[in-house]
C-alpha positions in Angstrom: 88.7 -155.4 38.6 91.4 -157.7 39.9 93.1 -159.7 37.2 93.3 -163.5 37.5 96.5 -165.5 36.9 97.4 -169.1 37.6 100.5 -169.4 39.8 102.8 -172.3 40.7 101.4 -172.2 44.2 97.8 -172.7 42.8 99.0 -175.8 40.9 100.6 -177.2 44.0 97.4 -176.6 46.0 95.4 -178.3 43.2 97.8 -181.3 43.3 97.4 -181.6 47.0 93.6 -181.3 46.6 93.6 -184.3 44.1 95.8 -186.3 46.5 93.5 -185.6 49.4 90.6 -186.8 47.3 92.5 -190.1 46.6 92.7 -189.6 42.8 94.9 -192.2 41.1 98.3 -191.3 39.8 97.0 -191.5 36.2 94.1 -189.1 37.0 96.4 -186.7 38.9 98.9 -186.6 36.0 96.1 -186.1 33.4 94.4 -183.3 35.4 97.7 -181.4 35.9 98.6 -181.9 32.3 95.2 -180.6 31.1 95.4 -177.5 33.3 98.9 -176.9 32.0 97.5 -177.0 28.5 95.2 -174.1 29.4 98.0 -172.2 31.0 100.0 -172.5 27.8 97.0 -171.3 25.8 96.3 -168.4 28.2 100.0 -167.2 28.2 100.0 -164.0 30.2 96.4 -163.0 29.4 93.9 -162.2 32.2 91.8 -165.2 32.9 88.1 -164.4 32.4 85.1 -166.0 30.9 85.8 -164.7 27.4 89.2 -166.4 27.5 87.7 -169.7 28.7 85.1 -169.7 25.9 87.9 -169.0 23.4 89.8 -171.9 24.8 86.7 -174.1 24.5 86.3 -173.1 20.8 90.0 -174.1 20.2 89.4 -177.5 21.9 86.4 -178.1 19.7 88.5 -177.5 16.6 91.5 -179.6 17.5 90.1 -182.5 19.5 87.3 -185.1 19.4 84.4 -184.1 21.6 85.2 -186.8 24.1 88.8 -185.7 24.5 87.8 -182.0 24.6 85.2 -182.8 27.3 87.8 -184.6 29.5 90.1 -181.6 29.3 87.2 -179.3 30.2 86.3 -181.5 33.2 89.9 -181.3 34.5 90.0 -177.5 34.0 86.6 -177.0 35.7 87.8 -179.1 38.7 90.8 -176.7 39.0 88.6 -173.6 38.7 86.2 -174.9 41.3 89.0 -175.7 43.7 90.2 -172.1 43.3 86.7 -170.8 44.0 86.4 -169.4 40.4 83.0 -171.0 39.9 81.9 -168.2 37.6 84.6 -169.2 35.1 83.5 -172.9 34.7 82.5 -173.8 31.1 80.0 -176.3 29.8 81.2 -179.4 28.1 80.3 -180.2 24.5 77.0 -182.0 24.0 77.6 -185.4 22.5 74.9 -187.7 21.3 75.4 -191.2 22.5 76.0 -193.7 19.8 73.6 -196.7 19.8 76.4 -199.0 18.5 80.2 -199.1 18.4 82.7 -199.4 15.6 83.6 -202.9 14.5 87.1 -201.6 14.0 87.5 -201.3 17.7 85.5 -204.1 19.3 87.4 -207.2 20.2 85.4 -210.3 19.5 85.5 -213.5 21.5 87.0 -215.3 18.5 89.8 -212.7 18.2 90.4 -213.0 22.0 90.9 -216.7 21.6 93.2 -216.1 18.6 95.4 -213.9 20.9 95.4 -216.6 23.6 96.4 -219.4 21.1 99.2 -217.2 19.7 100.6 -216.5 23.2 100.5 -220.2 23.9 102.3 -221.0 20.7 105.0 -218.6 21.7 105.1 -220.4 25.1 104.3 -217.1 26.8 102.3 -218.6 29.6 102.4 -215.4 31.7 100.9 -213.2 28.9 98.2 -215.8 28.2 97.2 -215.9 31.9 97.3 -212.1 32.1 94.8 -211.9 29.3 92.6 -214.6 30.8 92.7 -213.0 34.2 91.6 -209.6 33.0 89.0 -211.0 30.7 87.5 -213.5 33.2 87.3 -211.1 36.1 86.6 -207.8 34.3 89.3 -206.0 36.3 91.2 -202.9 35.1 94.8 -203.5 33.9 95.9 -201.2 36.8 94.2 -203.6 39.2 96.1 -206.7 38.0 98.7 -206.2 40.8 95.9 -206.7 43.3 95.6 -210.4 42.3 97.9 -212.1 44.7 98.8 -215.7 45.4 96.9 -215.5 48.7 93.8 -214.2 46.8 94.0 -217.0 44.3 94.0 -219.6 47.0 90.8 -218.0 48.5 89.2 -217.6 45.1 88.5 -214.0 45.8 90.5 -210.8 45.5 90.1 -207.4 47.2 90.7 -204.7 44.6 91.3 -201.1 45.5 91.0 -198.4 42.8 89.9 -194.8 42.6 89.3 -194.7 46.3 86.9 -197.6 46.2 87.2 -201.2 47.3 85.4 -204.2 45.8 85.6 -208.0 45.8 86.5 -209.9 42.6 85.7 -213.6 42.3 88.2 -215.9 40.6 86.4 -218.8 38.9 87.6 -222.3 39.7 89.3 -223.1 36.4 91.2 -219.7 36.4 92.1 -220.4 40.1 93.6 -223.8 39.2 95.6 -222.3 36.3 96.9 -219.4 38.4 97.9 -221.7 41.2 99.8 -224.0 38.8 101.6 -220.9 37.4 102.5 -219.6 40.8 103.8 -223.1 41.9 105.9 -223.4 38.7 107.5 -220.0 39.4 108.0 -220.5 43.1 105.5 -217.8 44.1 104.0 -218.3 47.5 102.8 -214.8 48.3 102.3 -211.4 46.7 101.3 -210.4 43.1 101.0 -213.4 40.7 102.3 -211.5 37.7 105.8 -210.1 38.0 108.4 -208.7 35.7 112.0 -210.2 35.5 113.0 -207.6 38.1 110.3 -209.0 40.5 108.1 -205.9 40.2 104.4 -206.0 39.3 103.8 -205.8 35.5 103.2 -202.3 34.3 100.4 -201.2 32.0 102.9 -200.2 29.3 104.6 -203.7 29.5 101.3 -205.5 29.1 100.1 -203.2 26.3 103.4 -203.7 24.4 103.3 -207.5 24.8 99.7 -207.6 23.6 100.5 -205.6 20.5 103.3 -208.0 19.7 100.7 -210.8 19.2 98.6 -208.9 16.6 100.4 -209.8 13.3 100.7 -213.6 14.1 97.2 -213.8 15.6 95.7 -212.0 12.6 93.9 -209.4 14.9 93.9 -205.7 14.0 96.1 -203.7 16.4 93.3 -201.2 16.8 91.4 -203.8 18.8 94.2 -205.1 21.0 94.7 -203.2 24.3 94.0 -204.3 27.9 90.8 -202.3 28.4 89.2 -204.1 25.5 89.4 -207.3 27.5 87.3 -205.6 30.2 84.8 -204.5 27.6 84.6 -208.1 26.3 83.9 -209.4 29.8 81.2 -206.8 30.2 79.4 -207.6 27.0 79.6 -211.4 27.6 78.3 -211.1 31.2 75.4 -208.8 30.1 74.6 -211.1 27.2 74.0 -213.9 29.7 72.6 -212.1 32.7 70.9 -208.9 31.3 71.6 -207.3 34.7 73.3 -204.0 34.2 73.1 -203.0 37.9 75.0 -206.2 38.9 77.5 -205.6 36.1 78.2 -202.1 37.3 79.0 -203.5 40.8 81.3 -206.1 39.3 83.2 -203.5 37.2 83.4 -201.0 40.1 81.3 -198.3 38.3 79.6 -195.6 40.4 77.2 -194.9 37.6 75.2 -197.3 35.4 75.6 -194.7 32.6 79.3 -195.6 32.5 78.4 -199.3 32.4 76.2 -198.7 29.4 79.2 -197.7 27.4 80.7 -201.1 27.9 77.8 -203.1 26.6 77.1 -201.2 23.3 77.1 -203.7 20.4 78.6 -203.3 17.0 76.8 -201.9 13.9 76.4 -205.4 12.5 74.7 -206.6 15.7 72.5 -203.5 15.9 71.4 -204.0 12.2 70.6 -207.6 12.9 68.3 -206.6 15.8 66.6 -204.0 13.6 66.0 -206.5 10.9 64.4 -208.9 13.4 61.7 -206.3 14.3 59.8 -207.5 11.1 57.8 -204.3 10.9 57.4 -204.3 7.1 54.4 -205.8 5.3 
């Protein structure tokens, strides 16, 4: 039986495959990193199903199920690209939680505390960044797609993960963004720029948000850009109860992904259970 080894050429082919399929830079980096983790684990051993199952067992011991499954998904993508379909392994079965942890969910009141803190610090840019993400539901990586031209139209075209969608900018946000652009002499291109004139990076936004936590009195575990997207999703669904429309707005291919965004906290779940009134 011919032994199987992963070569540098295979990794280069896999990288080209991901690029051809228009994977984002973040996805490409993660997939290559996850495959490299398996290569380190395998060392010089022959790659067979037994080794893959041994690797899966290791992941189950060292990582949370969700993290382990994301690593398995990347590895399976590599195996399929190489034509090694018989080596693909199943992901861990995970029961979906009916509610999320209150330690992680950013509430509307806490969001407003962050905004007030940014305003007190006279950090208008950060305040508007938070409001733009939270009022549109865009990903932080899509913020650079919000241009002065888009704000004037009241609608932006966002491209992410090989898909394009339209994002509406509500009138009050439009007014504030136009005021900000005028104050900073911006007539075209991305609204939010660094001192060097480049679009704000995810890391920069994350760092600036974390700097608000202590003064705002909001736990750092709740403060990161993606939580603003979750807050938008929960607020929209609470008003409209239309998950299909929400999926379109968020740019999700599957409604199952959207369901993750609208899970309520344990307190809210308990309140709903109490309101069933099924006891005598």
